[in-house]
DSSP file (Angstrom, degrees, kcal/mol; ACC not computed):
  #  RESIDUE AA STRUCTURE BP1 BP2  ACC     N-H-->O    O-->H-N    N-H-->O    O-->H-N    TCO  KAPPA ALPHA  PHI   PSI    X-CA   Y-CA   Z-CA
    1    1 A M     >        0   0    0      0, 0.0     4,-2.6     0, 0.0     5,-0.2   0.000 360.0 360.0 360.0 -31.3   -2.7   14.5    6.1
    2    2 A R  H  >  +     0   0    0      1,-0.2     4,-1.0     2,-0.2    27,-0.0   0.918 360.0  50.3 -54.3 -43.8   -1.5   13.8    2.5
    3    3 A S  H  4 S+     0   0    0      1,-0.2     3,-0.4     2,-0.2     4,-0.3   0.899 114.5  44.5 -67.5 -38.0    1.4   16.2    2.9
    4    4 A I  H >4 S+     0   0    0      1,-0.2     3,-1.6     2,-0.2     6,-0.3   0.878 106.6  60.4 -70.8 -34.6    2.4   14.4    6.3
    5    5 A S  H 3< S+     0   0    0     -4,-2.6    -1,-0.2     1,-0.3    -2,-0.2   0.699  97.9  58.2 -70.4 -17.9    1.9   11.0    4.8
    6    6 A K  T 3< S+     0   0    0     -4,-1.0     2,-0.8    -3,-0.4    -1,-0.3   0.600  86.8  90.8 -79.1 -14.8    4.6   11.6    2.1
    7    7 A R    X   -     0   0    0     -3,-1.6     3,-1.2    -4,-0.3    -1,-0.0  -0.764  60.8-165.2 -90.7 112.5    7.2   12.3    4.8
    8    8 A K  T 3  S+     0   0    0     -2,-0.8    -1,-0.2     1,-0.3    -4,-0.0   0.762  87.0  50.8 -61.4 -29.8    8.9    9.1    5.7
    9    9 A D  T 3  S+     0   0    0     -3,-0.1    -1,-0.3     2,-0.1    -2,-0.1   0.433  77.8 129.7 -95.0  -0.5   10.4   10.5    8.9
   10   10 A F    <   -     0   0    0     -3,-1.2     2,-0.4    -6,-0.3    -6,-0.0  -0.279  40.7-160.6 -60.2 139.4    7.2   11.9   10.4
   11   11 A K    >>  -     0   0    0      1,-0.1     4,-1.5    33,-0.0     3,-0.5  -0.973  13.5-163.4-128.3 118.9    6.6   11.0   14.0
   12   12 A F  H 3> S+     0   0    0     -2,-0.4     4,-2.0     1,-0.2     5,-0.2   0.865  92.3  57.9 -65.4 -37.2    3.1   11.2   15.4
   13   13 A K  H 3> S+     0   0    0      1,-0.2     4,-1.4     2,-0.2    -1,-0.2   0.799 104.2  51.2 -63.0 -30.3    4.4   11.0   18.9
   14   14 A E  H <4 S+     0   0    0     -3,-0.5    -1,-0.2     2,-0.2    -2,-0.2   0.862 110.8  49.6 -69.5 -38.7    6.6   14.1   18.4
   15   15 A A  H  < S+     0   0    0     -4,-1.5    -2,-0.2     1,-0.2    -1,-0.2   0.858 119.0  37.5 -74.8 -32.3    3.7   16.1   17.1
   16   16 A L  H >< S-     0   0    0     -4,-2.0     3,-1.4     1,-0.3     2,-0.3   0.633  90.5-158.6 -90.3 -18.1    1.5   15.1   20.0
   17   17 A G  T 3<  -     0   0    0     -4,-1.4    -1,-0.3     1,-0.3    -2,-0.1  -0.555  69.2 -22.5  71.6-134.8    4.0   15.2   22.8
   18   18 A E  T 3  S+     0   0    0     -2,-0.3    -1,-0.3    -4,-0.1    -4,-0.1   0.445 108.1 117.5 -87.6  -0.5    3.0   13.1   25.8
   19   19 A K    <   -     0   0    0     -3,-1.4     2,-0.3    -6,-0.1    -3,-0.1  -0.348  47.7-159.8 -67.7 147.1   -0.8   13.3   24.8
   20   20 A K        -     0   0    0     -2,-0.0     2,-0.3    -4,-0.0    29,-0.2  -0.867   3.8-144.5-120.7 160.1   -2.6   10.0   24.0
   21   21 A V  E     -a   49   0A   0     27,-3.1    29,-2.5    -2,-0.3    32,-0.1  -0.896  15.6-144.1-125.9 158.9   -5.8    9.5   22.0
   22   22 A D  E    S+     0   0A   0     -2,-0.3    32,-2.3     1,-0.2     2,-0.3   0.615  85.2  23.8 -92.4 -20.2   -8.7    7.1   22.2
   23   23 A C  E     -a   54   0A   0     30,-0.2     2,-0.4   111,-0.0    -1,-0.2  -0.995  54.5-163.4-153.0 138.3   -9.2    6.8   18.4
   24   24 A V  E     -a   55   0A   0     30,-2.1    32,-3.0    -2,-0.3     2,-0.6  -0.993   9.8-160.6-117.7 127.3   -7.3    7.1   15.2
   25   25 A V  E     -a   56   0A   0     -2,-0.4     2,-0.5    30,-0.2    32,-0.2  -0.952   9.3-179.4-114.3 123.5   -9.1    7.4   11.9
   26   26 A C  E     +a   57   0A   0     30,-3.4    32,-1.3    -2,-0.6     2,-0.5  -0.744  16.5 163.9-117.7  78.4   -7.0    6.6    8.9
   27   27 A W        -     0   0    0     -2,-0.5    32,-0.1    30,-0.2    30,-0.1  -0.859  63.7  -3.2-110.1 124.5   -9.2    7.1    5.9
   28   28 A G  S    S+     0   0    0     -2,-0.5    -1,-0.2    30,-0.3    31,-0.1   0.696 112.0  86.4  78.6  16.6   -8.0    7.4    2.4
   29   29 A I    >   +     0   0    0     -3,-0.3     3,-1.3    29,-0.3     4,-0.1   0.713  63.4  74.9-122.6 -32.3   -4.3    7.3    3.4
   30   30 A T  T 3  S+     0   0    0     28,-0.5     3,-0.5    -4,-0.3     8,-0.1   0.746  98.3  48.7 -61.2 -26.1   -3.3    3.6    3.6
   31   31 A H  T 3  S+     0   0    0      1,-0.2    60,-1.7    27,-0.2    -1,-0.3   0.616  98.6  66.1 -91.2 -12.8   -3.2    3.1   -0.2
   32   32 A I  S <  S+     0   0    0     -3,-1.3     2,-0.3    58,-0.2    57,-0.3   0.242  95.3  62.5 -98.7  18.0   -1.2    6.2   -1.1
   33   33 A N  S    S-     0   0    0     -3,-0.5   -27,-0.1    -4,-0.1    58,-0.0  -0.937  89.6 -97.9-136.0 154.0    2.0    5.1    0.5
   34   34 A A     >  -     0   0    0     -2,-0.3     4,-2.3     1,-0.1     3,-0.3  -0.348  47.2 -99.8 -68.5 158.1    4.4    2.2    0.0
   35   35 A K  H  > S+     0   0    0      1,-0.2     4,-2.8     2,-0.2     5,-0.2   0.828 120.0  53.1 -48.2 -45.2    4.0   -0.8    2.3
   36   36 A E  H  > S+     0   0    0      2,-0.2     4,-2.4     1,-0.2    -1,-0.2   0.912 111.1  46.0 -65.0 -41.2    6.9    0.2    4.7
   37   37 A I  H  > S+     0   0    0     -3,-0.3     4,-2.2     2,-0.2    -2,-0.2   0.955 114.8  46.8 -68.4 -44.0    5.5    3.7    5.3
   38   38 A T  H  X S+     0   0    0     -4,-2.3     4,-2.3     2,-0.2    -2,-0.2   0.916 113.5  48.9 -57.2 -46.1    2.0    2.5    5.8
   39   39 A S  H  X S+     0   0    0     -4,-2.8     4,-2.7    -5,-0.3    -1,-0.2   0.905 109.7  52.2 -62.0 -40.7    3.2   -0.2    8.2
   40   40 A N  H  X S+     0   0    0     -4,-2.4     4,-2.5    -5,-0.2    -2,-0.2   0.922 108.5  51.1 -63.4 -42.8    5.3    2.4   10.1
   41   41 A F  H  X S+     0   0    0     -4,-2.2     4,-2.4     2,-0.2    -2,-0.2   0.936 109.5  50.1 -57.6 -47.0    2.1    4.7   10.5
   42   42 A I  H  X S+     0   0    0     -4,-2.3     4,-1.1     1,-0.2    -2,-0.2   0.945 110.7  50.0 -61.5 -46.9    0.1    1.7   11.9
   43   43 A K  H  X S+     0   0    0     -4,-2.7     4,-0.9     1,-0.2     3,-0.5   0.892 109.0  51.7 -56.1 -41.2    2.9    1.0   14.3
   44   44 A Q  H >X S+     0   0    0     -4,-2.5     4,-1.3     1,-0.2     3,-0.6   0.870  98.8  64.0 -64.3 -37.2    3.0    4.7   15.4
   45   45 A F  H 3X S+     0   0    0     -4,-2.4     4,-1.0     1,-0.2     3,-0.5   0.887  98.7  57.5 -54.1 -37.0   -0.8    4.6   16.0
   46   46 A T  H 3< S+     0   0    0     -4,-1.1     3,-0.5    -3,-0.5    -1,-0.2   0.885 103.4  51.3 -63.3 -37.9    0.0    2.1   18.8
   47   47 A D  H << S+     0   0    0     -4,-0.9    -1,-0.3    -3,-0.6    -2,-0.2   0.785 114.4  43.0 -73.3 -25.9    2.4    4.4   20.6
   48   48 A I  H  < S+     0   0    0     -4,-1.3   -27,-3.1    -3,-0.5     2,-0.3   0.527  95.5  96.6-102.8  -1.2   -0.2    7.3   20.6
   49   49 A L  E  < S-a   21   0A   0     -4,-1.0   -27,-0.2    -3,-0.5     2,-0.1  -0.618  70.9-127.9 -83.2 142.1   -3.2    5.2   21.6
   50   50 A N  E >   -     0   0A   0    -29,-2.5     3,-2.4    -2,-0.3    85,-0.3  -0.492  51.9 -77.1 -70.0 158.4   -4.6    4.9   25.1
   51   51 A E  E 3  S+     0   0A   0      1,-0.3    85,-0.2    -2,-0.1    -1,-0.1  -0.300 126.1  20.5 -54.5 139.9   -5.1    1.2   26.2
   52   52 A G  E 3  S+     0   0A   0     83,-2.5    -1,-0.3     1,-0.2    84,-0.1   0.471  94.8 144.6  71.8   0.1   -8.3    0.0   24.5
   53   53 A G  E <   -     0   0A   0     -3,-2.4    82,-2.2    82,-0.1     2,-0.3  -0.236  39.7-132.3 -65.9 162.7   -8.0    2.7   21.9
   54   54 A S  E     -aB  23 134A   0    -32,-2.3   -30,-2.1    80,-0.2     2,-0.4  -0.839  13.1-156.5-118.7 155.4   -9.1    2.1   18.3
   55   55 A V  E     -aB  24 133A   0     78,-2.5    78,-2.0    -2,-0.3     2,-0.5  -1.000  11.1-167.6-121.3 129.0   -7.8    2.6   14.8
   56   56 A F  E     +aB  25 132A   0    -32,-3.0   -30,-3.4    -2,-0.4     2,-0.3  -0.979  19.7 159.8-113.9 132.1  -10.3    2.7   12.0
   57   57 A A  E     -aB  26 131A   0     74,-2.2    74,-2.7    -2,-0.5     2,-0.4  -0.999  31.5-143.5-150.6 144.9   -8.9    2.4    8.5
   58   58 A N  E     - B   0 130A   0    -32,-1.3   -28,-0.5    -2,-0.3     2,-0.4  -0.890  16.1-167.5-110.5 147.1   -9.9    1.6    5.0
   59   59 A W  E     - B   0 129A   0     70,-2.3    70,-2.8    -2,-0.4    33,-0.1  -0.996  26.6-114.6-134.3 128.7   -7.5   -0.2    2.6
   60   60 A R  E     - B   0 128A   0     -2,-0.4    68,-0.3    31,-0.3     2,-0.2  -0.384  33.8-143.6 -61.2 143.3   -8.0   -0.6   -1.2
   61   61 A T    >   -     0   0    0     66,-2.0     3,-1.2    31,-0.1    66,-0.2  -0.545  25.0-106.8-105.4 175.4   -8.6   -4.2   -2.3
   62   62 A K  T 3  S+     0   0    0      1,-0.2    -1,-0.1    -2,-0.2    32,-0.1   0.555 115.2  71.1 -79.0  -7.9   -7.4   -5.9   -5.4
   63   63 A K  T 3  S+     0   0    0      3,-0.0    -1,-0.2     2,-0.0    62,-0.1   0.551  76.3 112.2 -80.1 -11.0  -11.0   -5.8   -6.7
   64   64 A D  S X  S-     0   0    0     -3,-1.2     3,-1.3    63,-0.2    62,-0.2  -0.326  79.0-123.0 -66.2 145.2  -10.6   -2.0   -7.2
   65   65 A S  T 3  S+     0   0    0     60,-2.9    -1,-0.1     1,-0.3    61,-0.1   0.797 108.6  58.8 -63.8 -27.1  -10.5   -0.7  -10.7
   66   66 A L  T >  S+     0   0    0     59,-0.4     3,-1.9     2,-0.1    -1,-0.3   0.620  74.9 119.5 -80.3 -10.2   -7.1    0.9  -10.2
   67   67 A Y  T <  S+     0   0    0     -3,-1.3    -5,-0.0     1,-0.2    10,-0.0  -0.389  90.0   0.7 -56.5 127.1   -5.4   -2.4   -9.3
   68   68 A K  T 3  S+     0   0    0     -2,-0.1     2,-0.5     1,-0.1    -1,-0.2   0.696  93.4 132.0  60.1  26.5   -2.6   -3.2  -11.8
   69   69 A K    <   +     0   0    0     -3,-1.9    12,-3.2     2,-0.1    13,-0.7  -0.388  69.4  14.2 -98.6  53.2   -3.4    0.1  -13.7
   70   70 A G  E    S-D   80   0B   0     -2,-0.5     2,-0.5    10,-0.3    10,-0.2  -0.982 107.0 -38.8 172.3-164.6    0.2    1.2  -13.9
   71   71 A K  E     -D   79   0B   0      8,-1.8     8,-2.7    -2,-0.3     2,-0.5  -0.784  55.1-130.3 -91.7 129.0    3.8    0.2  -13.5
   72   72 A E  E     +D   78   0B   0     -2,-0.5     6,-0.3     6,-0.2     3,-0.1  -0.690  30.0 174.4 -82.1 126.3    4.3   -2.2  -10.6
   73   73 A I  E     -     0   0B   0      4,-2.6     2,-0.3    -2,-0.5     5,-0.2   0.618  69.8  -3.4-106.0 -20.9    7.2   -0.9   -8.4
   74   74 A D  E >  S-D   77   0B   0      3,-1.3     3,-3.0   -39,-0.0    -1,-0.4  -0.937 108.7 -45.9-163.8 166.0    6.8   -3.4   -5.6
   75   75 A K  T 3  S-     0   0    0      1,-0.3   -40,-0.1    -2,-0.3    17,-0.1  -0.193 127.2 -14.5 -44.5 115.2    4.5   -6.3   -4.7
   76   76 A D  T 3  S+     0   0    0      1,-0.2    16,-3.3    15,-0.1     2,-0.4   0.742 111.8 119.2  60.4  27.3    0.9   -5.0   -5.2
   77   77 A T  E <   -DE  74  91B   0     -3,-3.0    -4,-2.6    14,-0.2    -3,-1.3  -0.997  40.8-178.8-124.9 125.6    2.3   -1.3   -5.4
   78   78 A F  E     -DE  72  90B   0     12,-2.7    12,-2.3    -2,-0.4     2,-0.8  -0.900  35.6-136.4-123.6 147.5    1.8    0.7   -8.6
   79   79 A I  E     -DE  71  89B   0     -8,-2.7    -8,-1.8    -2,-0.3    10,-0.2  -0.938  47.7-126.5 -95.5 108.9    2.5    4.1  -10.0
   80   80 A I  E     -D   70   0B   0      8,-2.9     7,-2.9    -2,-0.8   -10,-0.3  -0.275  30.5-175.4 -62.8 132.6   -0.9    4.7  -11.5
   81   81 A D        +     0   0    0    -12,-3.2     5,-0.2     5,-0.2   -11,-0.2   0.472  47.0 114.6-110.2  -0.2   -1.1    5.5  -15.3
   82   82 A E  S >  S-     0   0    0    -13,-0.7     3,-1.2     3,-0.1     4,-0.5  -0.475  75.6-122.2 -66.4 137.5   -4.9    6.2  -15.5
   83   83 A E  G >  S+     0   0    0      1,-0.3     3,-0.6     2,-0.2    -1,-0.1   0.795 109.2  58.9 -51.0 -36.8   -5.5    9.8  -16.3
   84   84 A S  G 3  S+     0   0    0      1,-0.2    -1,-0.3     0, 0.0    -2,-0.0   0.785 125.1  18.6 -65.0 -33.3   -7.6   10.4  -13.2
   85   85 A H  G X  S+     0   0    0     -3,-1.2     3,-2.2     3,-0.1    -5,-0.2   0.066  85.5 168.5-129.6  25.6   -4.7    9.3  -10.8
   86   86 A K  T <   +     0   0    0     -3,-0.6    -5,-0.2    -4,-0.5     3,-0.1  -0.127  68.4   7.1 -52.2 127.2   -1.7    9.6  -13.1
   87   87 A G  T 3  S+     0   0    0     -7,-2.9     2,-0.3     1,-0.3    -1,-0.2   0.354  94.2 131.4  85.0  -7.0    1.6    9.4  -11.2
   88   88 A M    <   -     0   0    0     -3,-2.2    -8,-2.9    -8,-0.3     2,-0.4  -0.606  56.3-125.2 -86.4 143.5    0.2    8.5   -8.0
   89   89 A L  E     -E   79   0B   0     -2,-0.3     2,-0.4   -57,-0.3   -10,-0.2  -0.711  29.1-175.7 -80.0 128.4    1.4    5.6   -5.9
   90   90 A Y  E     -E   78   0B   0    -12,-2.3   -12,-2.7    -2,-0.4     2,-0.5  -0.990  10.6-160.9-129.1 137.3   -1.2    3.0   -4.9
   91   91 A Y  E     -E   77   0B   0    -60,-1.7   -31,-0.3    -2,-0.4   -14,-0.2  -0.971   4.4-172.6-118.5 125.9   -0.7    0.0   -2.6
   92   92 A F        -     0   0    0    -16,-3.3   -31,-0.1    -2,-0.5     2,-0.1  -0.731  13.2-175.6-120.1  78.2   -3.2   -2.9   -2.7
   93   93 A P        -     0   0    0      0, 0.0   -31,-0.1     0, 0.0     2,-0.1  -0.404  25.8-114.8 -73.9 154.8   -2.4   -5.4    0.1
   94   94 A S     >  -     0   0    0      1,-0.1     4,-2.2   -33,-0.1     3,-0.4  -0.414  32.6-106.0 -76.5 165.3   -4.2   -8.6    0.7
   95   95 A L  H  > S+     0   0    0      1,-0.2     4,-2.5     2,-0.2     5,-0.1   0.873 123.3  56.4 -62.2 -33.0   -6.3   -9.1    3.8
   96   96 A D  H  > S+     0   0    0      1,-0.2     4,-2.2     2,-0.2    -1,-0.2   0.863 107.2  48.5 -63.5 -31.9   -3.5  -11.4    5.1
   97   97 A E  H  > S+     0   0    0     -3,-0.4     4,-1.9     2,-0.2    -2,-0.2   0.903 112.2  49.0 -72.1 -38.5   -0.9   -8.6    4.6
   98   98 A I  H  X S+     0   0    0     -4,-2.2     4,-2.2     2,-0.2     5,-0.2   0.941 109.6  51.3 -64.2 -46.5   -3.2   -6.2    6.4
   99   99 A E  H  X S+     0   0    0     -4,-2.5     4,-2.7     1,-0.2    -2,-0.2   0.908 111.2  49.4 -54.1 -47.5   -3.7   -8.7    9.2
  100  100 A N  H  X S+     0   0    0     -4,-2.2     4,-2.5     2,-0.2    -1,-0.2   0.846 107.8  53.0 -63.6 -35.4    0.1   -9.0    9.5
  101  101 A I  H  X S+     0   0    0     -4,-1.9     4,-0.8     2,-0.2    -2,-0.2   0.928 113.5  43.0 -68.9 -41.9    0.7   -5.2    9.5
  102  102 A Y  H  <>S+     0   0    0     -4,-2.2     5,-2.5     2,-0.2     3,-0.5   0.922 113.3  51.7 -66.3 -46.1   -1.8   -4.8   12.4
  103  103 A S  H ><5S+     0   0    0     -4,-2.7     3,-1.9     1,-0.3    -2,-0.2   0.931 109.6  49.4 -59.1 -49.1   -0.4   -7.9   14.3
  104  104 A S  H 3<5S+     0   0    0     -4,-2.5    -1,-0.3     1,-0.3    -2,-0.2   0.704 108.7  56.3 -72.4 -15.2    3.3   -6.6   14.0
  105  105 A A  T 3<5S-     0   0    0     -4,-0.8    -1,-0.3    -3,-0.5    -2,-0.2   0.548 118.4-112.5 -87.5  -5.3    2.1   -3.2   15.4
  106  106 A G  T < 5S+     0   0    0     -3,-1.9    30,-0.7    -4,-0.4     2,-0.4   0.664  74.5 129.1  85.9  16.4    0.7   -4.7   18.4
  107  107 A L  E   < -C  135   0A   0     -5,-2.5     2,-0.5    28,-0.2    -1,-0.3  -0.837  50.2-139.0-109.6 144.7   -3.0   -4.1   17.5
  108  108 A K  E     -C  134   0A   0     26,-2.7    26,-3.1    -2,-0.4     2,-0.3  -0.918  19.5-127.2-108.3 126.1   -5.8   -6.7   17.5
  109  109 A I  E     +C  133   0A   0     -2,-0.5    24,-0.3    24,-0.3     3,-0.1  -0.539  31.1 172.3 -69.0 121.6   -8.3   -6.6   14.7
  110  110 A T  E     +     0   0A   0     22,-2.3     2,-0.3    -2,-0.3    23,-0.2   0.487  65.9  23.0-110.5  -7.3  -11.8   -6.5   16.0
  111  111 A S  E     -C  132   0A   0     21,-1.7    21,-2.2     2,-0.0     2,-0.4  -0.929  54.5-173.4-155.4 131.6  -13.8   -5.9   12.9
  112  112 A K  E     +C  131   0A   0     -2,-0.3     2,-0.2    19,-0.2    19,-0.2  -0.984  21.8 166.9-127.0 120.6  -13.1   -6.6    9.2
  113  113 A D  E     -C  130   0A   0     17,-2.9    17,-2.2    -2,-0.4     2,-0.4  -0.676  23.4-139.0-119.3 171.6  -15.8   -5.2    6.9
  114  114 A Y  E     -C  129   0A   0     15,-0.2     2,-0.4    -2,-0.2    15,-0.2  -0.997  13.9-175.8-142.0 135.9  -15.9   -4.7    3.0
  115  115 A E  E     +C  128   0A   0     13,-2.5    13,-2.8    -2,-0.4     2,-0.4  -0.997   7.0 168.9-132.3 134.4  -17.3   -1.9    1.0
  116  116 A E  E     +C  127   0A   0     -2,-0.4     2,-0.3    11,-0.2    11,-0.2  -1.000   2.2 163.7-142.2 142.2  -17.6   -1.6   -2.7
  117  117 A F  E     -C  126   0A   0      9,-2.4     9,-3.3    -2,-0.4     2,-0.3  -0.982  22.6-135.9-153.4 159.3  -19.4    0.9   -5.0
  118  118 A S  E     -C  125   0A   0     -2,-0.3     2,-0.3     7,-0.2     7,-0.2  -0.744  13.9-173.0-116.0 160.9  -19.3    1.8   -8.5
  119  119 A T  E  >> +C  124   0A   0      5,-2.0     5,-2.3    -2,-0.3     4,-0.5  -0.865  63.6  46.1-139.7 172.6  -19.3    5.1  -10.5
  120  120 A N  T >45S-     0   0    0     -2,-0.3     3,-1.4     1,-0.2    -1,-0.2   0.923 136.1 -50.2  60.3  50.5  -19.4    6.0  -14.1
  121  121 A N  T 345S-     0   0    0      1,-0.3    -1,-0.2    -3,-0.1    -2,-0.0   0.823 109.1 -51.9  53.1  39.9  -22.3    3.6  -14.8
  122  122 A G  T 345S+     0   0    0      2,-0.2    -1,-0.3    -3,-0.2    -2,-0.2   0.480 114.3 113.5  85.8   5.9  -20.5    0.7  -13.1
  123  123 A N  T <<5S+     0   0    0     -3,-1.4     2,-0.5    -4,-0.5    -3,-0.2   0.771  71.4  54.1 -80.8 -25.0  -17.3    1.2  -15.1
  124  124 A I  E   <S- C   0 119A   0     -5,-2.3    -5,-2.0     2,-0.0     2,-0.5  -0.955  72.2-160.5-115.5 126.2  -15.2    2.3  -12.1
  125  125 A I  E     - C   0 118A   0     -2,-0.5   -60,-2.9    -7,-0.2     2,-0.6  -0.914   4.0-164.7-106.5 121.6  -15.2   -0.1   -9.0
  126  126 A N  E     - C   0 117A   0     -9,-3.3    -9,-2.4    -2,-0.5     2,-0.4  -0.953  17.6-177.7-105.0 118.4  -14.1    1.4   -5.7
  127  127 A S  E     + C   0 116A   0     -2,-0.6   -66,-2.0   -11,-0.2     2,-0.3  -0.971   2.0 177.8-128.9 127.8  -13.3   -1.6   -3.4
  128  128 A W  E     -BC  60 115A   0    -13,-2.8   -13,-2.5    -2,-0.4     2,-0.5  -0.970  29.4-144.2-135.5 144.8  -12.3   -1.3    0.3
  129  129 A H  E     -BC  59 114A   0    -70,-2.8   -70,-2.3    -2,-0.3     2,-0.6  -0.928  24.2-155.0 -93.0 130.4  -11.4   -3.4    3.4
  130  130 A I  E     -BC  58 113A   0    -17,-2.2   -17,-2.9    -2,-0.5     2,-0.4  -0.955  17.0-174.0-109.1 119.3  -12.7   -1.6    6.4
  131  131 A I  E     -BC  57 112A   0    -74,-2.7   -74,-2.2    -2,-0.6     2,-0.4  -0.934  18.0-169.4-125.5 135.7  -10.7   -2.5    9.5
  132  132 A E  E     +BC  56 111A   0    -21,-2.2   -22,-2.3    -2,-0.4   -21,-1.7  -0.977  16.9 175.8-116.5 134.4  -11.1   -1.7   13.2
  133  133 A A  E     -BC  55 109A   0    -78,-2.0   -78,-2.5    -2,-0.4     2,-0.3  -0.965  14.5-148.5-136.2 154.3   -8.3   -2.6   15.5
  134  134 A K  E     -BC  54 108A   0    -26,-3.1   -26,-2.7    -2,-0.3     2,-0.6  -0.900  19.5-121.7-124.8 153.4   -7.7   -2.0   19.2
  135  135 A K  E       C   0 107A   0    -82,-2.2   -83,-2.5    -2,-0.3   -28,-0.2  -0.828 360.0 360.0 -90.4 121.9   -4.6   -1.6   21.3
  136  136 A V              0   0    0    -30,-0.7    -1,-0.1    -2,-0.6   -29,-0.1   0.343 360.0 360.0-120.1 360.0   -4.6   -4.3   23.9
């Protein structure tokens, strides 16, 4: 999925044809694209979902250790300079921004959860919003 996610012009509907799906899992993808590309993916999910279908996605939060660890190229979007993620683009939207992305895509959020865990003796924080949304 990473290679697809870098293509701004990728169309899920073209890849699937007339097929529809009941569920889309978007795990570890939302944060490695600029807001417009991620928003476009979420909108495309609506097109390929059956009525009542779900999207499950995780989104990095601003509590994550990588937040502000690089050059800010857009609001809450950074080119990371930490050695472990050097040169990668990371997007850290607020929960309000995430809600707006889903709403503009025609999806209704049905569950908002939060996950946080640490590594390296607590020195690295991995922080995520876990969102479920449905096509209604």
